[in-house]
N, C-alpha and C positions, 0 to 999 in steps of 0.2 A: 504494500500500500504506500503510495507516495503522497506527499503533501504538496499543495500548490505553492509555487514560489511567492515570496513576499516582496513587495516593491520597496526599494530603499527610499523612494521618494514619498512614501505614504506619510500623511500628516501625523504628528505625534501629539498635537494639542487638540482639544475640543473647541468647537466654536464658542465664542464668548456669548453669554446669555444677555438678553436685552436688559437694560437698566430697569430695576424694579422701583416702583414708587414707594416712598416712605409711608409707613403706617402712622408716623408721628406728624401731627399738624403743628407747624412752627408759627409763632412762638407758643410754647406750652410749658406747664410745670411738669418736670420730669424727675422722678425719684431715683436716686443713685444710692445703692446700699454698699457700705464699706465695713470691713471687719479688721480689727487690729487689737493690739494689746491694751488692756485697761490700765493706762499710765497717764500721768499728768502731761498735758500738752498734745495729746492725740487729737481730741476734738478741735482744739485751736488750730492745729496744722491742717486739718480737713477744711475748716472754715476758711482759712486763707486761700486754699486752692479753689474752693467754690467762688469766693469773692473775686478772684483773679479772672475767672471766665464768665461770671455773672455779677456785674456791679450792683444789681438790685437784690442780690441774695439776702434772705432774711434768716439770720441765725436762730431766731425764735421758733422756726419751723423744724429744727433738727429733732429727730426722734432717736432715742438711745435705748439699747437693750443689752443688759449684761448677760454673759454666758452663764450656764448653770453652775460651773465651778468658780465663776467670778474672775477668771483670768483674761477674758476677751470682752470687747465691747463692739456691738453692732450699731452702726450709725447710718441713719437715712438722711441724705441731703436732698432737699427739694429745690432743684435749680430751674431757672427759666431757660429752656432749650430754644436756641434761635436758629440752629442749623445742625446738620449731621457732622460737619467738620468740628464745630464747637464741642459736641458731645464726644466725638472721638478724642479730641485733645484733653478733655476732662478725664476720660477713662485712662488715657495713656499716662497723664500726669499722676493720677491717683495710684495706678498700678505700679509705677516705678518709685513711689514714695517708700523710704526705708521702714516706716512704721506700719504700712498697710500690708495685710496678709491676703485679703480677697476683695474684689470689686465686682459687684453685680449690677 
């Protein structure tokens, strides 16, 4: 049994998908959940990042949840999302922060 020859010129990439429309309507309030150690300065550091990308950020809207063992803190930041690029930058900045363990 022989197999048909393969063409060396066959494309190796799939065609790109058409751009999809965003499910987010801009501007809108967008919750970002962050988890990190329950230490002094953690919430303040997150607030500074939020304010850098959303000058109208209201720190009084921050929601906090302590882990069962009390070692970690879950923080919800409600930012005003103005574009996909802005959200990507916020996520990138938070994800690379040394105190942050998880960003959702």
